[in-house]
PDBQT receptor file of N, H, CA, C and O in Angstrom, charges set to zero:
ATOM      1  N   UNK A   1      -5.031  21.028  17.024  1.00  0.00    +0.000 N 
ATOM      2  CA  UNK A   1      -5.841  21.474  15.907  1.00  0.00    +0.000 C 
ATOM      3  C   UNK A   1      -5.923  22.993  15.955  1.00  0.00    +0.000 C 
ATOM      4  O   UNK A   1      -6.278  23.570  16.982  1.00  0.00    +0.000 OA
ATOM      5  N   UNK A   2      -5.597  23.627  14.856  1.00  0.00    +0.000 N 
ATOM      6  H   UNK A   2      -5.308  23.158  14.021  1.00  0.00    +0.000 HD
ATOM      7  CA  UNK A   2      -5.584  25.081  14.786  1.00  0.00    +0.000 C 
ATOM      8  C   UNK A   2      -7.002  25.628  14.651  1.00  0.00    +0.000 C 
ATOM      9  O   UNK A   2      -7.387  26.550  15.371  1.00  0.00    +0.000 OA
ATOM     10  N   UNK A   3      -7.762  25.072  13.746  1.00  0.00    +0.000 N 
ATOM     11  H   UNK A   3      -7.449  24.323  13.161  1.00  0.00    +0.000 HD
ATOM     12  CA  UNK A   3      -9.133  25.536  13.500  1.00  0.00    +0.000 C 
ATOM     13  C   UNK A   3     -10.124  24.430  13.834  1.00  0.00    +0.000 C 
ATOM     14  O   UNK A   3      -9.850  23.257  13.579  1.00  0.00    +0.000 OA
ATOM     15  N   UNK A   4     -11.266  24.786  14.398  1.00  0.00    +0.000 N 
ATOM     16  H   UNK A   4     -11.489  25.739  14.605  1.00  0.00    +0.000 HD
ATOM     17  CA  UNK A   4     -12.291  23.761  14.640  1.00  0.00    +0.000 C 
ATOM     18  C   UNK A   4     -12.919  23.317  13.319  1.00  0.00    +0.000 C 
ATOM     19  O   UNK A   4     -12.903  24.055  12.334  1.00  0.00    +0.000 OA
ATOM     20  N   UNK A   5     -13.462  22.125  13.309  1.00  0.00    +0.000 N 
ATOM     21  H   UNK A   5     -13.475  21.524  14.109  1.00  0.00    +0.000 HD
ATOM     22  CA  UNK A   5     -14.145  21.616  12.125  1.00  0.00    +0.000 C 
ATOM     23  C   UNK A   5     -15.571  22.145  12.094  1.00  0.00    +0.000 C 
ATOM     24  O   UNK A   5     -16.244  22.212  13.122  1.00  0.00    +0.000 OA
ATOM     25  N   UNK A   6     -16.019  22.517  10.910  1.00  0.00    +0.000 N 
ATOM     26  H   UNK A   6     -15.472  22.462  10.075  1.00  0.00    +0.000 HD
ATOM     27  CA  UNK A   6     -17.389  22.982  10.746  1.00  0.00    +0.000 C 
ATOM     28  C   UNK A   6     -18.374  21.828  10.778  1.00  0.00    +0.000 C 
ATOM     29  O   UNK A   6     -17.987  20.661  10.832  1.00  0.00    +0.000 OA
ATOM     30  N   UNK A   7     -19.633  22.166  10.744  1.00  0.00    +0.000 N 
ATOM     31  H   UNK A   7     -19.947  23.115  10.700  1.00  0.00    +0.000 HD
ATOM     32  CA  UNK A   7     -20.707  21.165  10.832  1.00  0.00    +0.000 C 
ATOM     33  C   UNK A   7     -20.604  20.147   9.708  1.00  0.00    +0.000 C 
ATOM     34  O   UNK A   7     -20.690  18.945   9.959  1.00  0.00    +0.000 OA
ATOM     35  N   UNK A   8     -20.421  20.605   8.468  1.00  0.00    +0.000 N 
ATOM     36  H   UNK A   8     -20.352  21.582   8.264  1.00  0.00    +0.000 HD
ATOM     37  CA  UNK A   8     -20.362  19.691   7.322  1.00  0.00    +0.000 C 
ATOM     38  C   UNK A   8     -19.141  18.776   7.415  1.00  0.00    +0.000 C 
ATOM     39  O   UNK A   8     -19.235  17.582   7.130  1.00  0.00    +0.000 OA
ATOM     40  N   UNK A   9     -18.002  19.330   7.812  1.00  0.00    +0.000 N 
ATOM     41  H   UNK A   9     -17.925  20.300   8.044  1.00  0.00    +0.000 HD
ATOM     42  CA  UNK A   9     -16.799  18.509   7.921  1.00  0.00    +0.000 C 
ATOM     43  C   UNK A   9     -16.951  17.457   9.021  1.00  0.00    +0.000 C 
ATOM     44  O   UNK A   9     -16.503  16.322   8.858  1.00  0.00    +0.000 OA
ATOM     45  N   UNK A  10     -17.574  17.824  10.126  1.00  0.00    +0.000 N 
ATOM     46  H   UNK A  10     -17.938  18.746  10.258  1.00  0.00    +0.000 HD
ATOM     47  CA  UNK A  10     -17.834  16.837  11.182  1.00  0.00    +0.000 C 
ATOM     48  C   UNK A  10     -18.775  15.743  10.689  1.00  0.00    +0.000 C 
ATOM     49  O   UNK A  10     -18.598  14.568  11.009  1.00  0.00    +0.000 OA
ATOM     50  N   UNK A  11     -19.769  16.137   9.913  1.00  0.00    +0.000 N 
ATOM     51  H   UNK A  11     -19.913  17.092   9.653  1.00  0.00    +0.000 HD
ATOM     52  CA  UNK A  11     -20.710  15.160   9.359  1.00  0.00    +0.000 C 
ATOM     53  C   UNK A  11     -19.978  14.178   8.446  1.00  0.00    +0.000 C 
ATOM     54  O   UNK A  11     -20.207  12.970   8.513  1.00  0.00    +0.000 OA
ATOM     55  N   UNK A  12     -19.111  14.694   7.606  1.00  0.00    +0.000 N 
ATOM     56  H   UNK A  12     -18.925  15.675   7.551  1.00  0.00    +0.000 HD
ATOM     57  CA  UNK A  12     -18.342  13.833   6.703  1.00  0.00    +0.000 C 
ATOM     58  C   UNK A  12     -17.393  12.950   7.505  1.00  0.00    +0.000 C 
ATOM     59  O   UNK A  12     -17.259  11.761   7.217  1.00  0.00    +0.000 OA
ATOM     60  N   UNK A  13     -16.742  13.517   8.499  1.00  0.00    +0.000 N 
ATOM     61  H   UNK A  13     -16.850  14.484   8.733  1.00  0.00    +0.000 HD
ATOM     62  CA  UNK A  13     -15.825  12.739   9.336  1.00  0.00    +0.000 C 
ATOM     63  C   UNK A  13     -16.552  11.597  10.039  1.00  0.00    +0.000 C 
ATOM     64  O   UNK A  13     -16.013  10.495  10.144  1.00  0.00    +0.000 OA
ATOM     65  N   UNK A  14     -17.747  11.842  10.512  1.00  0.00    +0.000 N 
ATOM     66  H   UNK A  14     -18.185  12.737  10.426  1.00  0.00    +0.000 HD
ATOM     67  CA  UNK A  14     -18.532  10.775  11.162  1.00  0.00    +0.000 C 
ATOM     68  C   UNK A  14     -18.861   9.655  10.179  1.00  0.00    +0.000 C 
ATOM     69  O   UNK A  14     -18.834   8.480  10.544  1.00  0.00    +0.000 OA
ATOM     70  N   UNK A  15     -19.170  10.015   8.938  1.00  0.00    +0.000 N 
ATOM     71  H   UNK A  15     -19.192  10.970   8.642  1.00  0.00    +0.000 HD
ATOM     72  CA  UNK A  15     -19.461   8.999   7.925  1.00  0.00    +0.000 C 
ATOM     73  C   UNK A  15     -18.201   8.225   7.544  1.00  0.00    +0.000 C 
ATOM     74  O   UNK A  15     -18.259   7.020   7.297  1.00  0.00    +0.000 OA
ATOM     75  N   UNK A  16     -17.068   8.916   7.497  1.00  0.00    +0.000 N 
ATOM     76  H   UNK A  16     -17.021   9.895   7.698  1.00  0.00    +0.000 HD
ATOM     77  CA  UNK A  16     -15.786   8.240   7.257  1.00  0.00    +0.000 C 
ATOM     78  C   UNK A  16     -15.543   7.236   8.378  1.00  0.00    +0.000 C 
ATOM     79  O   UNK A  16     -15.124   6.107   8.122  1.00  0.00    +0.000 OA
ATOM     80  N   UNK A  17     -15.801   7.640   9.611  1.00  0.00    +0.000 N 
ATOM     81  H   UNK A  17     -16.141   8.557   9.819  1.00  0.00    +0.000 HD
ATOM     82  CA  UNK A  17     -15.600   6.758  10.767  1.00  0.00    +0.000 C 
ATOM     83  C   UNK A  17     -16.495   5.519  10.700  1.00  0.00    +0.000 C 
ATOM     84  O   UNK A  17     -16.149   4.463  11.229  1.00  0.00    +0.000 OA
ATOM     85  N   UNK A  18     -17.644   5.661  10.045  1.00  0.00    +0.000 N 
ATOM     86  H   UNK A  18     -17.924   6.519   9.615  1.00  0.00    +0.000 HD
ATOM     87  CA  UNK A  18     -18.545   4.513   9.876  1.00  0.00    +0.000 C 
ATOM     88  C   UNK A  18     -18.083   3.585   8.758  1.00  0.00    +0.000 C 
ATOM     89  O   UNK A  18     -18.654   2.513   8.557  1.00  0.00    +0.000 OA
ATOM     90  N   UNK A  19     -17.042   4.003   8.029  1.00  0.00    +0.000 N 
ATOM     91  H   UNK A  19     -16.578   4.874   8.193  1.00  0.00    +0.000 HD
ATOM     92  CA  UNK A  19     -16.487   3.165   6.980  1.00  0.00    +0.000 C 
ATOM     93  C   UNK A  19     -17.043   3.422   5.596  1.00  0.00    +0.000 C 
ATOM     94  O   UNK A  19     -16.782   2.647   4.676  1.00  0.00    +0.000 OA
ATOM     95  N   UNK A  20     -17.807   4.497   5.424  1.00  0.00    +0.000 N 
ATOM     96  H   UNK A  20     -18.019   5.126   6.171  1.00  0.00    +0.000 HD
ATOM     97  CA  UNK A  20     -18.365   4.789   4.111  1.00  0.00    +0.000 C 
ATOM     98  C   UNK A  20     -17.289   5.311   3.168  1.00  0.00    +0.000 C 
ATOM     99  O   UNK A  20     -16.379   6.031   3.579  1.00  0.00    +0.000 OA
ATOM    100  N   UNK A  21     -17.406   4.944   1.918  1.00  0.00    +0.000 N 
ATOM    101  H   UNK A  21     -18.145   4.359   1.584  1.00  0.00    +0.000 HD
ATOM    102  CA  UNK A  21     -16.482   5.438   0.893  1.00  0.00    +0.000 C 
ATOM    103  C   UNK A  21     -16.836   6.874   0.535  1.00  0.00    +0.000 C 
ATOM    104  O   UNK A  21     -17.913   7.363   0.876  1.00  0.00    +0.000 OA
ATOM    105  N   UNK A  22     -15.928   7.539  -0.150  1.00  0.00    +0.000 N 
ATOM    106  H   UNK A  22     -15.052   7.143  -0.427  1.00  0.00    +0.000 HD
ATOM    107  CA  UNK A  22     -16.219   8.894  -0.611  1.00  0.00    +0.000 C 
ATOM    108  C   UNK A  22     -17.455   8.910  -1.502  1.00  0.00    +0.000 C 
ATOM    109  O   UNK A  22     -18.280   9.819  -1.410  1.00  0.00    +0.000 OA
ATOM    110  N   UNK A  23     -17.581   7.923  -2.346  1.00  0.00    +0.000 N 
ATOM    111  H   UNK A  23     -16.911   7.184  -2.421  1.00  0.00    +0.000 HD
ATOM    112  CA  UNK A  23     -18.732   7.829  -3.242  1.00  0.00    +0.000 C 
ATOM    113  C   UNK A  23     -20.037   7.676  -2.459  1.00  0.00    +0.000 C 
ATOM    114  O   UNK A  23     -21.033   8.328  -2.769  1.00  0.00    +0.000 OA
ATOM    115  N   UNK A  24     -20.023   6.819  -1.454  1.00  0.00    +0.000 N 
ATOM    116  H   UNK A  24     -19.213   6.289  -1.202  1.00  0.00    +0.000 HD
ATOM    117  CA  UNK A  24     -21.219   6.608  -0.634  1.00  0.00    +0.000 C 
ATOM    118  C   UNK A  24     -21.575   7.874   0.142  1.00  0.00    +0.000 C 
ATOM    119  O   UNK A  24     -22.750   8.211   0.290  1.00  0.00    +0.000 OA
ATOM    120  N   UNK A  25     -20.556   8.566   0.631  1.00  0.00    +0.000 N 
ATOM    121  H   UNK A  25     -19.602   8.292   0.510  1.00  0.00    +0.000 HD
ATOM    122  CA  UNK A  25     -20.796   9.822   1.352  1.00  0.00    +0.000 C 
ATOM    123  C   UNK A  25     -21.400  10.853   0.419  1.00  0.00    +0.000 C 
ATOM    124  O   UNK A  25     -22.338  11.557   0.791  1.00  0.00    +0.000 OA
ATOM    125  N   UNK A  26     -20.868  10.947  -0.788  1.00  0.00    +0.000 N 
ATOM    126  H   UNK A  26     -20.106  10.375  -1.091  1.00  0.00    +0.000 HD
ATOM    127  CA  UNK A  26     -21.400  11.934  -1.738  1.00  0.00    +0.000 C 
ATOM    128  C   UNK A  26     -22.859  11.649  -2.066  1.00  0.00    +0.000 C 
ATOM    129  O   UNK A  26     -23.657  12.579  -2.183  1.00  0.00    +0.000 OA
ATOM    130  N   UNK A  27     -23.213  10.394  -2.213  1.00  0.00    +0.000 N 
ATOM    131  H   UNK A  27     -22.564   9.639  -2.118  1.00  0.00    +0.000 HD
ATOM    132  CA  UNK A  27     -24.603  10.031  -2.504  1.00  0.00    +0.000 C 
ATOM    133  C   UNK A  27     -25.506  10.321  -1.306  1.00  0.00    +0.000 C 
ATOM    134  O   UNK A  27     -26.615  10.830  -1.474  1.00  0.00    +0.000 OA
ATOM    135  N   UNK A  28     -25.043  10.005  -0.115  1.00  0.00    +0.000 N 
ATOM    136  H   UNK A  28     -24.143   9.592   0.021  1.00  0.00    +0.000 HD
ATOM    137  CA  UNK A  28     -25.852  10.195   1.080  1.00  0.00    +0.000 C 
ATOM    138  C   UNK A  28     -26.116  11.681   1.361  1.00  0.00    +0.000 C 
ATOM    139  O   UNK A  28     -27.206  12.056   1.791  1.00  0.00    +0.000 OA
ATOM    140  N   UNK A  29     -25.100  12.520   1.110  1.00  0.00    +0.000 N 
ATOM    141  H   UNK A  29     -24.214  12.215   0.760  1.00  0.00    +0.000 HD
ATOM    142  CA  UNK A  29     -25.213  13.950   1.417  1.00  0.00    +0.000 C 
ATOM    143  C   UNK A  29     -25.587  14.795   0.194  1.00  0.00    +0.000 C 
ATOM    144  O   UNK A  29     -25.691  16.018   0.291  1.00  0.00    +0.000 OA
ATOM    145  N   UNK A  30     -25.787  14.147  -0.944  1.00  0.00    +0.000 N 
ATOM    146  H   UNK A  30     -25.703  13.153  -1.023  1.00  0.00    +0.000 HD
ATOM    147  CA  UNK A  30     -26.136  14.844  -2.182  1.00  0.00    +0.000 C 
ATOM    148  C   UNK A  30     -25.081  15.889  -2.548  1.00  0.00    +0.000 C 
ATOM    149  O   UNK A  30     -25.398  17.027  -2.894  1.00  0.00    +0.000 OA
ATOM    150  N   UNK A  31     -23.813  15.464  -2.460  1.00  0.00    +0.000 N 
ATOM    151  H   UNK A  31     -23.556  14.539  -2.179  1.00  0.00    +0.000 HD
ATOM    152  CA  UNK A  31     -22.684  16.315  -2.816  1.00  0.00    +0.000 C 
ATOM    153  C   UNK A  31     -21.929  15.679  -3.974  1.00  0.00    +0.000 C 
ATOM    154  O   UNK A  31     -21.962  14.462  -4.156  1.00  0.00    +0.000 OA
ATOM    155  N   UNK A  32     -21.253  16.506  -4.747  1.00  0.00    +0.000 N 
ATOM    156  H   UNK A  32     -21.226  17.495  -4.598  1.00  0.00    +0.000 HD
ATOM    157  CA  UNK A  32     -20.375  15.984  -5.787  1.00  0.00    +0.000 C 
ATOM    158  C   UNK A  32     -19.212  15.252  -5.119  1.00  0.00    +0.000 C 
ATOM    159  O   UNK A  32     -18.762  15.635  -4.039  1.00  0.00    +0.000 OA
ATOM    160  N   UNK A  33     -18.738  14.206  -5.768  1.00  0.00    +0.000 N 
ATOM    161  H   UNK A  33     -19.104  13.895  -6.646  1.00  0.00    +0.000 HD
ATOM    162  CA  UNK A  33     -17.622  13.436  -5.241  1.00  0.00    +0.000 C 
ATOM    163  C   UNK A  33     -16.414  14.340  -4.995  1.00  0.00    +0.000 C 
ATOM    164  O   UNK A  33     -15.709  14.178  -3.999  1.00  0.00    +0.000 OA
ATOM    165  N   UNK A  34     -16.177  15.274  -5.885  1.00  0.00    +0.000 N 
ATOM    166  H   UNK A  34     -16.749  15.406  -6.694  1.00  0.00    +0.000 HD
ATOM    167  CA  UNK A  34     -15.046  16.193  -5.722  1.00  0.00    +0.000 C 
ATOM    168  C   UNK A  34     -15.193  17.049  -4.461  1.00  0.00    +0.000 C 
ATOM    169  O   UNK A  34     -14.195  17.400  -3.832  1.00  0.00    +0.000 OA
ATOM    170  N   UNK A  35     -16.422  17.383  -4.093  1.00  0.00    +0.000 N 
ATOM    171  H   UNK A  35     -17.233  17.097  -4.604  1.00  0.00    +0.000 HD
ATOM    172  CA  UNK A  35     -16.654  18.158  -2.861  1.00  0.00    +0.000 C 
ATOM    173  C   UNK A  35     -16.285  17.329  -1.633  1.00  0.00    +0.000 C 
ATOM    174  O   UNK A  35     -15.662  17.839  -0.702  1.00  0.00    +0.000 OA
ATOM    175  N   UNK A  36     -16.665  16.061  -1.629  1.00  0.00    +0.000 N 
ATOM    176  H   UNK A  36     -17.171  15.647  -2.385  1.00  0.00    +0.000 HD
ATOM    177  CA  UNK A  36     -16.337  15.184  -0.499  1.00  0.00    +0.000 C 
ATOM    178  C   UNK A  36     -14.824  15.034  -0.380  1.00  0.00    +0.000 C 
ATOM    179  O   UNK A  36     -14.271  15.104   0.717  1.00  0.00    +0.000 OA
ATOM    180  N   UNK A  37     -14.159  14.827  -1.520  1.00  0.00    +0.000 N 
ATOM    181  H   UNK A  37     -14.609  14.771  -2.411  1.00  0.00    +0.000 HD
ATOM    182  CA  UNK A  37     -12.698  14.699  -1.501  1.00  0.00    +0.000 C 
ATOM    183  C   UNK A  37     -12.047  15.979  -0.992  1.00  0.00    +0.000 C 
ATOM    184  O   UNK A  37     -11.078  15.928  -0.235  1.00  0.00    +0.000 OA
ATOM    185  N   UNK A  38     -12.572  17.115  -1.405  1.00  0.00    +0.000 N 
ATOM    186  H   UNK A  38     -13.359  17.156  -2.021  1.00  0.00    +0.000 HD
ATOM    187  CA  UNK A  38     -12.045  18.393  -0.937  1.00  0.00    +0.000 C 
ATOM    188  C   UNK A  38     -12.236  18.575   0.557  1.00  0.00    +0.000 C 
ATOM    189  O   UNK A  38     -11.335  19.039   1.255  1.00  0.00    +0.000 OA
ATOM    190  N   UNK A  39     -13.416  18.206   1.047  1.00  0.00    +0.000 N 
ATOM    191  H   UNK A  39     -14.149  17.829   0.480  1.00  0.00    +0.000 HD
ATOM    192  CA  UNK A  39     -13.669  18.281   2.489  1.00  0.00    +0.000 C 
ATOM    193  C   UNK A  39     -12.687  17.371   3.239  1.00  0.00    +0.000 C 
ATOM    194  O   UNK A  39     -12.149  17.749   4.280  1.00  0.00    +0.000 OA
ATOM    195  N   UNK A  40     -12.465  16.172   2.697  1.00  0.00    +0.000 N 
ATOM    196  H   UNK A  40     -12.902  15.865   1.852  1.00  0.00    +0.000 HD
ATOM    197  CA  UNK A  40     -11.530  15.247   3.346  1.00  0.00    +0.000 C 
ATOM    198  C   UNK A  40     -10.139  15.858   3.440  1.00  0.00    +0.000 C 
ATOM    199  O   UNK A  40      -9.493  15.767   4.484  1.00  0.00    +0.000 OA
ATOM    200  N   UNK A  41      -9.677  16.474   2.370  1.00  0.00    +0.000 N 
ATOM    201  H   UNK A  41     -10.202  16.547   1.522  1.00  0.00    +0.000 HD
ATOM    202  CA  UNK A  41      -8.350  17.087   2.389  1.00  0.00    +0.000 C 
ATOM    203  C   UNK A  41      -8.263  18.195   3.434  1.00  0.00    +0.000 C 
ATOM    204  O   UNK A  41      -7.252  18.323   4.124  1.00  0.00    +0.000 OA
ATOM    205  N   UNK A  42      -9.313  18.989   3.549  1.00  0.00    +0.000 N 
ATOM    206  H   UNK A  42     -10.135  18.885   2.988  1.00  0.00    +0.000 HD
ATOM    207  CA  UNK A  42      -9.314  20.055   4.551  1.00  0.00    +0.000 C 
ATOM    208  C   UNK A  42      -9.392  19.482   5.969  1.00  0.00    +0.000 C 
ATOM    209  O   UNK A  42      -8.776  20.013   6.893  1.00  0.00    +0.000 OA
ATOM    210  N   UNK A  43     -10.152  18.398   6.135  1.00  0.00    +0.000 N 
ATOM    211  H   UNK A  43     -10.652  17.967   5.385  1.00  0.00    +0.000 HD
ATOM    212  CA  UNK A  43     -10.201  17.713   7.433  1.00  0.00    +0.000 C 
ATOM    213  C   UNK A  43      -8.811  17.202   7.797  1.00  0.00    +0.000 C 
ATOM    214  O   UNK A  43      -8.356  17.385   8.926  1.00  0.00    +0.000 OA
ATOM    215  N   UNK A  44      -8.139  16.564   6.846  1.00  0.00    +0.000 N 
ATOM    216  H   UNK A  44      -8.508  16.416   5.929  1.00  0.00    +0.000 HD
ATOM    217  CA  UNK A  44      -6.801  16.036   7.092  1.00  0.00    +0.000 C 
ATOM    218  C   UNK A  44      -5.856  17.156   7.509  1.00  0.00    +0.000 C 
ATOM    219  O   UNK A  44      -5.055  16.995   8.430  1.00  0.00    +0.000 OA
ATOM    220  N   UNK A  45      -5.955  18.281   6.827  1.00  0.00    +0.000 N 
ATOM    221  H   UNK A  45      -6.605  18.411   6.079  1.00  0.00    +0.000 HD
ATOM    222  CA  UNK A  45      -5.096  19.413   7.155  1.00  0.00    +0.000 C 
ATOM    223  C   UNK A  45      -5.352  19.953   8.550  1.00  0.00    +0.000 C 
ATOM    224  O   UNK A  45      -4.416  20.238   9.297  1.00  0.00    +0.000 OA
ATOM    225  N   UNK A  46      -6.612  20.091   8.894  1.00  0.00    +0.000 N 
ATOM    226  H   UNK A  46      -7.372  19.860   8.287  1.00  0.00    +0.000 HD
ATOM    227  CA  UNK A  46      -6.958  20.631  10.219  1.00  0.00    +0.000 C 
ATOM    228  C   UNK A  46      -6.570  19.676  11.333  1.00  0.00    +0.000 C 
ATOM    229  O   UNK A  46      -6.185  20.108  12.419  1.00  0.00    +0.000 OA
ATOM    230  N   UNK A  47      -6.668  18.384  11.071  1.00  0.00    +0.000 N 
ATOM    231  H   UNK A  47      -6.980  18.033  10.188  1.00  0.00    +0.000 HD
ATOM    232  CA  UNK A  47      -6.307  17.392  12.081  1.00  0.00    +0.000 C 
ATOM    233  C   UNK A  47      -4.831  17.025  12.015  1.00  0.00    +0.000 C 
ATOM    234  O   UNK A  47      -4.330  16.296  12.871  1.00  0.00    +0.000 OA
ATOM    235  N   UNK A  48      -4.135  17.528  11.005  1.00  0.00    +0.000 N 
ATOM    236  H   UNK A  48      -4.541  18.120  10.310  1.00  0.00    +0.000 HD
ATOM    237  CA  UNK A  48      -2.712  17.260  10.795  1.00  0.00    +0.000 C 
ATOM    238  C   UNK A  48      -2.433  15.767  10.667  1.00  0.00    +0.000 C 
ATOM    239  O   UNK A  48      -1.588  15.204  11.362  1.00  0.00    +0.000 OA
ATOM    240  N   UNK A  49      -3.182  15.144   9.745  1.00  0.00    +0.000 N 
ATOM    241  H   UNK A  49      -3.869  15.601   9.180  1.00  0.00    +0.000 HD
ATOM    242  CA  UNK A  49      -3.035  13.719   9.465  1.00  0.00    +0.000 C 
ATOM    243  C   UNK A  49      -2.864  13.520   7.960  1.00  0.00    +0.000 C 
ATOM    244  O   UNK A  49      -2.997  14.462   7.180  1.00  0.00    +0.000 OA
ATOM    245  N   UNK A  50      -2.569  12.287   7.567  1.00  0.00    +0.000 N 
ATOM    246  H   UNK A  50      -2.461  11.521   8.201  1.00  0.00    +0.000 HD
ATOM    247  CA  UNK A  50      -2.302  11.981   6.166  1.00  0.00    +0.000 C 
ATOM    248  C   UNK A  50      -3.386  11.154   5.475  1.00  0.00    +0.000 C 
ATOM    249  O   UNK A  50      -3.447  11.123   4.246  1.00  0.00    +0.000 OA
ATOM    250  N   UNK A  51      -4.245  10.480   6.254  1.00  0.00    +0.000 N 
ATOM    251  H   UNK A  51      -4.195  10.505   7.253  1.00  0.00    +0.000 HD
ATOM    252  CA  UNK A  51      -5.243   9.614   5.628  1.00  0.00    +0.000 C 
ATOM    253  C   UNK A  51      -6.485   9.471   6.507  1.00  0.00    +0.000 C 
ATOM    254  O   UNK A  51      -6.552  10.007   7.613  1.00  0.00    +0.000 OA
ATOM    255  N   UNK A  52      -7.458   8.739   5.989  1.00  0.00    +0.000 N 
ATOM    256  H   UNK A  52      -7.404   8.303   5.090  1.00  0.00    +0.000 HD
ATOM    257  CA  UNK A  52      -8.754   8.572   6.659  1.00  0.00    +0.000 C 
ATOM    258  C   UNK A  52      -8.611   7.882   8.016  1.00  0.00    +0.000 C 
ATOM    259  O   UNK A  52      -9.241   8.291   8.991  1.00  0.00    +0.000 OA
ATOM    260  N   UNK A  53      -7.788   6.846   8.078  1.00  0.00    +0.000 N 
ATOM    261  H   UNK A  53      -7.275   6.514   7.286  1.00  0.00    +0.000 HD
ATOM    262  CA  UNK A  53      -7.609   6.102   9.321  1.00  0.00    +0.000 C 
ATOM    263  C   UNK A  53      -7.031   6.999  10.410  1.00  0.00    +0.000 C 
ATOM    264  O   UNK A  53      -7.497   6.990  11.549  1.00  0.00    +0.000 OA
ATOM    265  N   UNK A  54      -6.007   7.775  10.045  1.00  0.00    +0.000 N 
ATOM    266  H   UNK A  54      -5.628   7.782   9.120  1.00  0.00    +0.000 HD
ATOM    267  CA  UNK A  54      -5.404   8.690  11.007  1.00  0.00    +0.000 C 
ATOM    268  C   UNK A  54      -6.398   9.780  11.420  1.00  0.00    +0.000 C 
ATOM    269  O   UNK A  54      -6.416  10.206  12.575  1.00  0.00    +0.000 OA
ATOM    270  N   UNK A  55      -7.221  10.225  10.469  1.00  0.00    +0.000 N 
ATOM    271  H   UNK A  55      -7.206   9.879   9.531  1.00  0.00    +0.000 HD
ATOM    272  CA  UNK A  55      -8.208  11.274  10.771  1.00  0.00    +0.000 C 
ATOM    273  C   UNK A  55      -9.203  10.783  11.811  1.00  0.00    +0.000 C 
ATOM    274  O   UNK A  55      -9.537  11.512  12.745  1.00  0.00    +0.000 OA
ATOM    275  N   UNK A  56      -9.674   9.564  11.657  1.00  0.00    +0.000 N 
ATOM    276  H   UNK A  56      -9.403   8.972  10.898  1.00  0.00    +0.000 HD
ATOM    277  CA  UNK A  56     -10.640   9.011  12.610  1.00  0.00    +0.000 C 
ATOM    278  C   UNK A  56      -9.990   8.834  13.977  1.00  0.00    +0.000 C 
ATOM    279  O   UNK A  56     -10.588   9.166  15.001  1.00  0.00    +0.000 OA
ATOM    280  N   UNK A  57      -8.772   8.314  13.993  1.00  0.00    +0.000 N 
ATOM    281  H   UNK A  57      -8.286   8.044  13.161  1.00  0.00    +0.000 HD
ATOM    282  CA  UNK A  57      -8.071   8.118  15.264  1.00  0.00    +0.000 C 
ATOM    283  C   UNK A  57      -7.840   9.457  15.963  1.00  0.00    +0.000 C 
ATOM    284  O   UNK A  57      -8.065   9.575  17.168  1.00  0.00    +0.000 OA
ATOM    285  N   UNK A  58      -7.395  10.462  15.217  1.00  0.00    +0.000 N 
ATOM    286  H   UNK A  58      -7.212  10.367  14.239  1.00  0.00    +0.000 HD
ATOM    287  CA  UNK A  58      -7.133  11.788  15.798  1.00  0.00    +0.000 C 
ATOM    288  C   UNK A  58      -8.424  12.421  16.296  1.00  0.00    +0.000 C 
ATOM    289  O   UNK A  58      -8.453  13.024  17.369  1.00  0.00    +0.000 OA
ATOM    290  N   UNK A  59      -9.490  12.283  15.515  1.00  0.00    +0.000 N 
ATOM    291  H   UNK A  59      -9.467  11.794  14.643  1.00  0.00    +0.000 HD
ATOM    292  CA  UNK A  59     -10.775  12.846  15.933  1.00  0.00    +0.000 C 
ATOM    293  C   UNK A  59     -11.262  12.199  17.231  1.00  0.00    +0.000 C 
ATOM    294  O   UNK A  59     -11.844  12.874  18.080  1.00  0.00    +0.000 OA
ATOM    295  N   UNK A  60     -11.032  10.923  17.384  1.00  0.00    +0.000 N 
ATOM    296  H   UNK A  60     -10.559  10.374  16.695  1.00  0.00    +0.000 HD
ATOM    297  CA  UNK A  60     -11.405  10.240  18.628  1.00  0.00    +0.000 C 
ATOM    298  C   UNK A  60     -10.562  10.738  19.795  1.00  0.00    +0.000 C 
ATOM    299  O   UNK A  60     -11.071  10.925  20.900  1.00  0.00    +0.000 OA
ATOM    300  N   UNK A  61      -9.273  10.951  19.550  1.00  0.00    +0.000 N 
ATOM    301  H   UNK A  61      -8.859  10.799  18.652  1.00  0.00    +0.000 HD
ATOM    302  CA  UNK A  61      -8.387  11.484  20.593  1.00  0.00    +0.000 C 
ATOM    303  C   UNK A  61      -8.881  12.860  21.066  1.00  0.00    +0.000 C 
ATOM    304  O   UNK A  61      -8.813  13.183  22.252  1.00  0.00    +0.000 OA
ATOM    305  N   UNK A  62      -9.375  13.656  20.121  1.00  0.00    +0.000 N 
ATOM    306  H   UNK A  62      -9.430  13.393  19.158  1.00  0.00    +0.000 HD
ATOM    307  CA  UNK A  62      -9.823  15.008  20.423  1.00  0.00    +0.000 C 
ATOM    308  C   UNK A  62     -11.268  15.065  20.924  1.00  0.00    +0.000 C 
ATOM    309  O   UNK A  62     -11.773  16.133  21.268  1.00  0.00    +0.000 OA
ATOM    310  N   UNK A  63     -11.921  13.907  20.959  1.00  0.00    +0.000 N 
ATOM    311  H   UNK A  63     -11.511  13.039  20.679  1.00  0.00    +0.000 HD
ATOM    312  CA  UNK A  63     -13.312  13.861  21.424  1.00  0.00    +0.000 C 
ATOM    313  C   UNK A  63     -14.311  14.371  20.411  1.00  0.00    +0.000 C 
ATOM    314  O   UNK A  63     -15.419  14.760  20.781  1.00  0.00    +0.000 OA
ATOM    315  N   UNK A  64     -13.942  14.378  19.127  1.00  0.00    +0.000 N 
ATOM    316  H   UNK A  64     -13.042  14.062  18.827  1.00  0.00    +0.000 HD
ATOM    317  CA  UNK A  64     -14.859  14.826  18.081  1.00  0.00    +0.000 C 
ATOM    318  C   UNK A  64     -15.809  13.723  17.644  1.00  0.00    +0.000 C 
ATOM    319  O   UNK A  64     -16.862  14.001  17.070  1.00  0.00    +0.000 OA
ATOM    320  N   UNK A  65     -15.450  12.489  17.906  1.00  0.00    +0.000 N 
ATOM    321  H   UNK A  65     -14.594  12.263  18.372  1.00  0.00    +0.000 HD
ATOM    322  CA  UNK A  65     -16.294  11.343  17.545  1.00  0.00    +0.000 C 
ATOM    323  C   UNK A  65     -16.662  10.561  18.784  1.00  0.00    +0.000 C 
ATOM    324  O   UNK A  65     -17.370   9.558  18.694  1.00  0.00    +0.000 OA
TER     325      UNK A  65
């Protein structure tokens, strides 16, 4: 990982790991759905993965979850 994840991105990643949808995450964090999707894309880029499942697995490998 080139850059560390910020507090908000870690929070979103933890909710993804719990199985919440983007819509559920946006409601829980009071964010626009587009913001959650954008955070997910940046998380994927930083973790060098292609999807939510890979992001959670990679985050666990790195000890982020």
